C-alpha positions as CSV (number, residue, x, y, z in Angstrom):
1,M,65.9,102.5,167.4
2,V,68.9,104.7,167.1
3,G,68.6,108.5,167.2
4,T,65.1,109.0,168.4
5,T,64.1,112.1,170.3
6,N,61.0,114.2,171.0
7,E,62.7,117.5,170.2
8,K,61.6,119.7,167.5
9,R,64.0,119.4,164.4
10,E,64.8,121.9,161.8
11,I,65.2,120.4,158.2
12,F,67.3,122.2,155.6
13,A,66.6,121.0,152.1
14,S,68.2,121.6,148.8
15,L,68.0,120.3,145.2
16,G,70.8,119.5,142.8
17,L,70.2,120.0,139.1
18,P,71.3,118.1,137.1
19,R,74.1,117.2,139.5
20,V,75.7,118.5,142.7
21,G,79.3,118.3,143.7
22,L,80.1,115.8,146.3
23,T,83.3,114.4,147.9
24,T,82.4,111.3,145.9
25,P,81.0,112.4,142.4
26,P,78.0,110.7,141.3
27,S,77.1,109.6,137.8
28,P,75.5,112.4,135.8
29,P,71.8,112.0,135.5
30,N,69.5,112.3,132.6
31,L,68.3,115.6,131.4
32,P,64.7,116.6,132.0
33,T,62.0,115.7,129.5
34,F,58.8,117.7,128.8
35,N,55.6,116.1,127.7
36,T,53.2,118.9,126.6
37,G,50.4,116.4,125.7
38,V,49.6,115.5,129.5
39,N,51.1,118.5,131.2
40,I,53.9,116.8,133.0
41,F,57.8,116.9,133.0
42,T,60.4,114.3,134.2
43,L,63.8,115.0,135.6
44,D,66.6,113.4,137.5
45,L,67.7,115.3,140.6
46,Y,69.7,115.1,143.9
47,I,67.8,115.9,147.1
48,N,69.9,117.1,150.1
49,E,68.6,117.3,153.6
50,F,70.3,118.4,156.8
51,W,69.1,118.1,160.3
52,E,70.6,117.6,163.9
53,D,70.0,114.6,166.1
54,P,71.5,115.0,169.6
55,A,71.6,111.2,170.0
56,L,74.3,111.0,167.3
57,V,76.8,113.5,168.7
58,F,80.3,112.0,169.0
59,D,82.8,114.8,168.8
60,Y,83.0,114.9,172.5
61,M,85.0,111.6,172.2
62,N,87.8,113.5,170.2
63,P,87.4,111.0,167.3
64,C,90.0,110.8,164.5
65,K,87.3,111.5,161.8
66,S,85.0,114.6,162.0
67,N,82.4,112.7,159.9
68,I,81.3,109.1,158.9
69,S,79.6,108.0,155.9
70,F,77.0,105.3,155.7
71,D,74.7,103.7,153.2
72,D,70.9,103.4,153.2
73,K,70.8,100.3,155.6
74,V,71.9,102.4,158.4
75,L,69.7,105.2,157.4
76,Q,66.8,102.8,158.0
77,K,67.6,102.6,161.7
78,L,67.7,106.3,162.3
79,W,65.1,108.9,162.8
80,I,64.3,110.7,159.4
81,P,61.7,113.4,158.5
82,N,59.9,111.1,155.9
83,T,59.8,114.0,153.4
84,C,58.2,113.6,150.0
85,F,57.0,115.3,146.9
86,I,53.4,115.7,147.5
87,N,52.3,116.8,143.9
88,S,54.6,114.4,142.0
89,K,52.9,112.1,139.7
90,N,55.7,109.6,140.0
91,A,59.0,109.3,142.0
92,A,61.6,106.6,142.5
93,I,65.1,106.4,143.9
94,H,67.7,105.0,141.4
95,E,68.8,101.5,141.9
96,S,71.7,101.2,139.4
97,P,74.0,99.7,140.4
98,F,72.9,100.2,144.0
99,R,70.3,102.2,146.0
100,N,71.5,105.8,145.3
101,V,71.2,107.0,149.0
102,F,74.1,108.9,150.7
103,L,74.3,109.4,154.4
104,M,76.9,111.4,156.4
105,V,77.0,111.9,160.2
106,F,79.0,114.9,161.6
107,G,80.6,115.0,165.0
108,N,78.0,117.7,166.2
109,G,75.2,115.4,165.4
110,T,74.4,116.7,162.0
111,L,72.9,114.4,159.3
112,W,73.3,114.9,155.6
113,T,71.2,112.7,153.3
114,N,71.4,112.8,149.6
115,Y,69.0,111.0,147.2
116,R,69.4,110.6,143.6
117,M,65.7,110.5,142.2
118,K,63.7,110.4,139.2
119,L,60.5,112.5,139.3
120,T,57.5,113.3,137.3
121,G,55.8,116.5,138.2
122,P,52.8,118.7,136.9
123,C,53.1,121.8,134.7
124,D,50.7,124.8,134.5
125,M,50.4,124.9,130.8
126,N,49.1,128.0,129.1
127,L,49.4,127.8,125.3
128,K,47.9,131.2,124.2
129,R,51.3,132.4,123.0
130,F,52.3,129.1,121.4
131,P,54.8,128.7,119.9
132,F,56.5,131.7,121.6
133,D,55.3,130.7,125.2
134,Q,56.9,129.8,128.5
135,Q,55.7,127.1,130.8
136,K,56.0,126.9,134.5
137,C,56.4,123.5,136.4
138,F,56.2,122.9,140.2
139,L,57.5,120.5,142.7
140,T,56.4,120.6,146.4
141,F,58.3,119.0,149.1
142,E,57.2,118.5,152.7
143,S,57.3,116.1,155.6
144,Y,54.6,113.5,155.3
145,N,54.3,112.6,158.9
146,Y,55.3,115.7,160.9
147,N,53.8,119.0,161.2
148,T,55.3,122.2,162.3
149,G,55.1,121.3,165.9
150,E,57.6,118.5,165.4
151,V,59.4,119.5,162.3
152,R,60.3,122.8,160.7
153,M,61.6,122.8,157.1
154,Q,63.4,125.6,155.2
155,W,65.4,125.8,152.0
156,N,69.1,125.6,152.6
157,Q,70.8,129.0,151.9
158,P,72.4,130.7,150.0
159,Y,72.0,128.0,147.2
160,P,68.6,126.1,147.6
161,V,68.8,124.9,144.1
162,M,72.1,124.3,142.4
163,L,72.3,124.2,138.7
164,L,75.9,123.6,137.4
165,K,75.3,123.8,133.7
166,P,72.6,125.0,131.4
167,I,69.6,122.7,130.5
168,Q,68.5,122.7,127.0
169,L,65.9,120.3,125.6
170,P,65.0,119.6,122.0
171,D,61.9,121.8,122.4
172,F,62.5,123.8,125.6
173,E,65.2,125.6,127.5
174,L,65.3,126.0,131.3
175,V,65.5,129.9,131.7
176,N,64.7,130.4,135.4
177,F,63.8,128.8,138.8
178,S,62.7,130.0,142.1
179,V,61.9,128.7,145.5
180,I,59.4,129.5,148.2
181,A,58.5,128.3,151.6
182,V,54.9,128.6,153.0
183,E,52.9,126.9,155.8
184,Q,49.8,124.9,154.6
185,M,46.9,124.2,156.7
186,Y,45.6,120.6,157.1
187,P,43.1,119.2,159.4
188,A,45.9,117.8,161.5
189,G,47.7,121.1,161.7
190,W,50.2,123.3,159.7
191,W,52.8,121.8,157.6
192,D,55.9,123.4,156.0
193,E,55.8,123.2,152.2
194,L,58.9,124.0,150.1
195,T,58.1,124.7,146.5
196,V,60.4,125.0,143.5
197,A,59.2,126.5,140.2
198,F,61.0,125.8,136.9
199,V,60.2,128.1,133.9
200,F,60.8,126.6,130.5
201,K,60.9,128.7,127.4
202,R,59.9,127.0,124.1
203,R,62.6,127.0,121.4
204,Y,60.4,128.0,118.5
205,G,63.1,127.6,115.6
206,W,61.4,124.3,114.5
207,Y,58.0,125.9,114.4
208,I,59.3,128.7,112.1
209,L,60.8,126.2,109.7
210,Q,58.0,123.6,109.7
211,G,55.1,126.0,110.1
212,Y,55.3,129.6,109.4
213,I,57.7,129.4,106.4
214,P,56.0,126.7,104.7
215,T,52.6,128.6,105.2
216,M,54.0,131.6,103.6
217,V,55.4,129.6,100.6
218,T,52.1,127.9,100.1
219,I,50.3,131.4,100.1
220,V,52.8,132.6,97.4
221,I,52.1,129.5,95.4
222,S,48.3,129.9,95.5
223,W,48.9,133.4,93.9
224,I,49.9,131.5,90.6
225,S,46.3,130.9,89.8
226,F,45.8,134.6,89.1
227,Y,48.2,134.3,86.2
228,L,46.6,131.2,84.6
229,G,43.8,133.2,82.9
230,P,40.0,133.0,83.5
231,R,39.5,130.1,81.3
232,A,41.9,127.7,83.2
233,I,39.2,126.9,85.7
234,P,40.3,123.2,86.5
235,A,43.9,124.2,87.1
236,R,43.0,127.2,89.3
237,T,40.6,125.0,91.3
238,M,43.1,122.2,91.8
239,L,45.8,124.8,92.9
240,G,43.5,126.5,95.3
241,V,42.4,123.2,96.9
242,N,45.9,121.7,97.0
243,S,47.0,124.9,98.8
244,L,44.2,124.7,101.3
245,L,45.0,121.1,101.9
246,A,48.7,121.7,102.3
247,M,48.0,124.4,105.0
248,T,45.6,122.1,106.8
249,F,48.1,119.4,106.8
250,Q,50.9,121.6,108.1
251,F,48.6,123.1,111.0
252,G,47.5,119.4,111.9
253,N,51.1,118.3,112.0
254,I,52.1,121.0,114.5
255,I,49.2,120.9,116.9
256,R,48.7,117.0,117.0
257,N,51.1,116.7,120.0
258,L,49.6,119.6,122.0
259,P,46.7,119.2,124.6
260,R,43.3,120.0,123.5
261,V,42.4,123.5,124.8
262,S,39.3,125.6,124.2
263,Y,41.1,129.0,123.7
264,V,42.8,130.3,120.7
265,K,46.5,130.2,120.5
266,A,49.0,132.5,118.6
267,I,49.5,130.0,115.8
268,D,45.7,129.7,115.3
269,V,45.5,133.4,114.7
270,W,48.5,133.1,112.2
271,M,46.7,130.3,110.2
272,L,43.3,131.8,110.1
273,R,45.0,135.3,109.0
274,Q,46.8,133.5,106.1
275,E,43.5,132.2,104.7
276,K,41.7,135.6,104.9
277,P,43.7,137.3,102.1
278,N,43.2,134.3,99.9
279,R,39.4,134.5,100.0
280,T,39.5,138.2,99.2
281,R,41.9,137.8,96.3
282,L,39.9,135.0,94.7
283,K,36.9,137.3,94.0
284,P,38.4,139.1,91.0
285,G,39.3,135.9,89.4
286,A,35.8,134.6,89.8
287,I,34.2,137.7,88.4
288,G,36.7,137.3,85.3
289,S,35.7,133.9,84.7
290,D,31.9,134.7,84.7
291,S,32.3,137.5,82.4
292,S,34.2,135.3,79.9
C-alpha cells in the first residue's frame, strides 16, 4: 500500500457549483433540479479535497515538475479519507466518457482530488408562505471511517463553495448558500461534519398568471349573475356553480404537485378569501327571487 501513515491528517474540502476552474476544464454539469413533491433536490457538483501525505513527498529530488496528475486507478492505491455525504438520498460519480476523478500530487506531499458527482439531497420544506416561500436544502460531508482522532476536516478557505454563474431553475432561484463545520458525537467518538446549506427562492410568476389572476377573473365573471334579474334562476345558478368549479379546478391544478401538509398555506387563505364575498353577495339576489 502506497502512502500509508499513522499520523493525523487534516482534510480541506470545497465544493464547485456548477463548475470549478481547473487547469483542464471539465464539461459543464447539469443544473440542479427541485422536486417539492418528495422534498429532495438533485444537482451536479465538483468536490475538491486537499491533504498531505508525508510518504509522497518528492520535492527533495529536485524534480522537473512541481506536480503530477493521475487518474482514479492510482488513487485506489493511496490512502484516502473515505469521505461521503451522509444525508444524501443517492450519490454517483459520473462515468461518461470515463470515471470523472482527478488526482494531483504536489512535491511537498499535498494531494488534491476532484470528483464530479451527481447528488440527491433532502430539503427542509416549509410551505406556509407558498407560493412566496423560500426552501433550504442541506448536504453534510464527513469521513466515514475516521474520527477526529485520525482525521480533521475543515472547509477550504476563503472560498469553500464556488459558484461561477447564477443558478436559475424554472420554478426556483438559488439566492444564498452557507457552510458550517461542527463536531458530531457517535458511539465510536467525535466526527467532523461539514454542512452546506442552499436557499432556493420560489419564482412565483407562474402562480400569479395561473392562479391569482384567473381567480380574480372568475370572481368578476360571477358578479354577472347580479345583472340577470331575479327571474333568471337557471342562468344565475349555472353561472355560480361554474365559477365555483373553475376555482376548484384552478386550485387543484396548483397544489397537485405539492406535498400533503396539515397546515394552511398562503394560497389557501387567498382561495378561501375569494369565496367569502361571493356568499355574502348572493344573499340579496336570493331575497329578490323570493319576493318576486
